[in-house]
N, C-alpha and C positions, 0 to 999 in steps of 0.2 A: 701330204706335204709336197709342194711343188718346188723344183729346183729354182734357185735365184737366177734370174736372167742377167747376163753380162752385156754391157753396152756393145752393140754391133754383132751380137751373137743371136742365133735362133734358139728356140726352146721347144722341146717336145716331151710330153709326159704321156706314156702309154702303159698298158697292162700287157704282159707277155706270159705265156705258159712255157713250161720246160721244153726245150728244143726249138723254140721260136727265136727269131733274130730281128734286128733292126739294121738296115743298110744305110751307110752314111757316105756322102760325097757324090760329086758329079759322075764319077766313073763307078760308083758302088764299091770302091776298093777298101772300105772300112766296114767290118761286120761285127756287131755286138750281139752275142748270143746269151740268152738266159739258160743256164745249165740246170738250175734247180736250187735246192736248199741243202746245206750241210746239216750235220747232226745237232748243231747249236742254233739252227734256225737262220743262219746267215745266208744271204743270197750269193750264189755262185754265178759269175758271168765269165764269158770268154771274149776276147777281143782279137780280131785278126786285122792286121793293117800292114801296108808296105813298110819295109825296114827303115825308111827315111822319116817315118812319122813316130815321134816320141810318145810313148804311152807310160804314164806314171800315175800312181795313186796320189790324190790331192794332199793327203796328210804328209806324204814324203817330200813333195815338191817344195814346200815351205821350209824344210830343214836343210836344204842345200842351196848354195848360190849357183849362179849360171854356169860356172866351171865345174859343178858337181862335187865341190869339196865342202865338208861340213862348215856351217856358219859358226863364227866365234861368238861366244856370249851366252 
């Protein structure tokens, strides 16, 4: 399954082994590392980025408005 491209965004689909990483950005200041699998078979990743870059899980972002308060409804 390939990730859905967003308009104006690049898209990359790669295979990684445990301990391997992907470097993002002109300065290489964002690092996404594949850590392995947990006991339930879920993928574990680590993300290192400068503090000014927001990192959120996609399913959480939709539950909060821009000011980070829960949406009503």
